[in-house]
C-alpha positions in Angstrom: -220.4 -47.0 -98.1 -223.3 -44.6 -98.4 -224.3 -45.0 -94.8 -220.7 -44.2 -93.7 -220.7 -41.1 -95.9 -224.1 -39.9 -94.4 -222.7 -40.5 -90.8 -219.6 -38.6 -91.6 -221.6 -35.6 -92.9 -223.8 -35.7 -89.8 -220.7 -35.8 -87.6 -219.1 -32.8 -89.4 -222.3 -30.7 -89.3 -222.8 -31.6 -85.6 -219.2 -30.6 -84.7 -219.6 -27.3 -86.6 -222.9 -26.4 -84.9 -221.9 -27.3 -81.3 -220.3 -23.9 -80.5 -223.4 -22.1 -81.7 -225.6 -24.4 -79.6 -223.5 -23.6 -76.5 -223.8 -19.9 -77.1 -227.6 -20.3 -77.5 -227.8 -22.2 -74.3 -225.8 -19.6 -72.4 -227.9 -16.7 -73.8 -231.1 -18.6 -72.9 -230.0 -19.1 -69.3 -229.2 -15.4 -69.1 -232.6 -14.4 -70.5 -234.4 -16.9 -68.2 -232.7 -15.6 -65.1 -233.5 -12.0 -66.1 -237.1 -12.9 -66.6 -237.3 -14.7 -63.2 -235.9 -11.5 -61.5 -238.3 -9.2 -63.4 -241.3 -11.5 -62.5 -240.3 -11.4 -58.8 -240.0 -7.6 -58.9 -243.4 -7.4 -60.5 -244.8 -9.8 -57.9 -243.3 -7.8 -55.0 -244.8 -4.6 -56.5 -248.3 -6.2 -56.8 -248.1 -7.6 -53.3 -247.1 -4.3 -51.9 -250.2 -2.7 -53.5 -252.5 -5.6 -52.6 -251.4 -6.1 -49.0 -250.8 -2.4 -48.3 -247.3 -3.1 -46.9 -243.9 -2.6 -48.3 -242.4 -5.6 -50.0 -238.8 -6.0 -51.1 -236.7 -8.1 -53.4 -233.3 -8.9 -51.8 -230.2 -9.7 -53.9 -227.2 -11.6 -52.6 -224.6 -10.6 -55.1 -221.9 -13.0 -53.8 -224.1 -16.1 -53.9 -226.1 -15.0 -57.1 -229.5 -15.4 -55.6 -232.5 -13.3 -54.8 -235.7 -13.6 -52.7 -238.9 -11.8 -51.7 -239.2 -10.2 -48.2 -241.8 -8.1 -46.5 -241.2 -5.0 -44.3 -242.3 -7.2 -41.4 -239.5 -9.7 -41.8 -236.8 -7.3 -43.2 -233.9 -5.8 -41.3 -232.1 -3.0 -43.2 -228.9 -3.6 -41.1 -228.8 -7.3 -41.9 -230.7 -7.9 -45.2 -229.5 -11.5 -45.4 -231.4 -12.3 -42.2 -234.7 -12.2 -44.2 -234.0 -15.6 -45.8 -236.2 -18.4 -44.5 -238.7 -15.9 -42.9 -242.1 -16.7 -44.3 -245.0 -14.3 -44.0 -246.9 -14.7 -40.8 -250.3 -16.3 -41.2 -253.2 -14.3 -39.9 -256.4 -15.5 -38.2 -259.8 -14.5 -39.4 -262.7 -13.6 -37.1 -264.0 -17.1 -37.3 -260.7 -18.6 -36.2 -259.6 -19.8 -39.6 -255.9 -19.4 -40.5 -255.5 -17.2 -43.6 -252.3 -17.6 -45.6 -251.0 -14.8 -47.8 -250.2 -15.3 -51.5 -246.6 -14.7 -50.6 -246.4 -17.5 -48.0 -245.0 -20.0 -50.4 -242.2 -17.8 -51.8 -241.4 -15.3 -49.0 -237.8 -15.6 -47.8 -236.9 -18.5 -50.1 -233.7 -17.8 -52.0 -234.0 -18.3 -55.8 -230.6 -19.1 -57.4 -229.7 -17.8 -60.9 -229.3 -20.3 -63.7 -225.9 -22.0 -64.1 -223.3 -19.7 -65.6 -225.2 -16.5 -64.8 -224.0 -14.1 -62.2 -225.1 -10.7 -60.8 -222.5 -8.4 -62.2 -223.7 -5.3 -60.3 -226.7 -3.7 -58.7 -227.0 0.0 -59.2 -229.6 1.5 -56.8 -230.6 4.6 -54.9 -231.1 4.5 -51.2 -232.0 7.8 -49.4 -231.0 9.8 -52.4 -227.6 8.2 -52.7 -226.9 6.2 -55.9 -224.5 3.3 -55.4 -223.1 0.4 -57.4 -223.1 -2.8 -55.4 -220.7 -5.5 -56.7 -220.6 -7.7 -53.5 -222.7 -8.3 -50.5 -226.5 -8.1 -50.0 -228.8 -5.2 -51.1 -232.5 -4.8 -51.9 -235.2 -3.1 -53.9 -238.3 -2.0 -52.1 -241.9 -1.4 -53.4 -244.3 0.7 -51.5 -248.1 0.3 -51.3 -248.5 3.3 -53.7 -246.5 1.3 -56.3 -243.4 3.4 -56.1 -239.9 2.1 -55.8 -236.4 3.4 -56.3 -234.4 3.7 -59.5 -232.6 0.4 -59.8 -230.7 -1.5 -62.4 -229.7 -5.2 -61.9 -227.0 -6.3 -64.3 -226.7 -10.0 -65.0 -223.7 -11.5 -66.9 -223.2 -15.0 -68.4 -220.0 -17.0 -69.1 -219.8 -15.5 -72.6 -219.6 -12.0 -71.2 -223.0 -11.0 -72.4 -224.8 -8.6 -70.1 -228.5 -7.9 -69.7 -230.1 -5.3 -67.4 -233.3 -5.4 -65.4 -234.4 -1.8 -64.9 -236.9 -0.7 -62.1 -238.5 2.7 -62.6 -239.0 4.6 -59.3 -242.2 6.4 -60.1 -244.2 3.4 -61.2 -242.2 0.5 -59.7 -242.4 -1.4 -63.0 -239.5 -3.6 -64.1 -238.3 -4.1 -67.7 -235.5 -6.1 -69.3 -233.0 -4.3 -71.6 -230.1 -5.6 -73.7 -226.7 -4.1 -72.9 -224.3 -3.3 -75.7 -220.5 -4.1 -75.6 -219.8 -0.4 -75.5 -222.0 0.0 -72.4 -220.4 -3.1 -70.8 -217.0 -1.5 -71.2 -218.2 1.9 -70.1 -219.8 0.5 -66.9 -216.9 -1.8 -66.1 -219.0 -4.9 -66.1 -216.5 -7.3 -67.6 -215.2 -10.3 -65.7 -212.3 -8.2 -64.3 -214.4 -6.7 -61.6 
């Protein structure tokens, strides 16, 4: 009888905690996706400085994925064409093939975690700020570590939104929480 009572208490406590656990998992997937994007942005900035060539992070809003591209493999008219294009290896003076640090990740699309979508991408190209809610767009990093003001908004299935902010003057990316008031003001609910 005591074992049955203990099992019943465990079942009741488990059923009460399941919704909270689902919410925790959804929040964790959102945070993990935001961190992956911020890490890729930081890597692109570092590679632009190190290799002295412009690097980009391309976002496919419709497919909820992103990837690293270099100015050598990127076409502004068709940003999606940079997928699958790895950095070209160079040959040293002694005939050895030299691979770049980006050769293992260049052009390889990285999907967001399950239940996480790109709600919007707000960026400035040629002085014009635009909000992208579908299609493909990019953020570039120059060899002088500058970029363009950009905010990537990610949303999870529980309507929580998080922002990855890129500062133009330094090219640094940071992750910021977005309040419910900001979500409503920006129109980032699921009714986009």
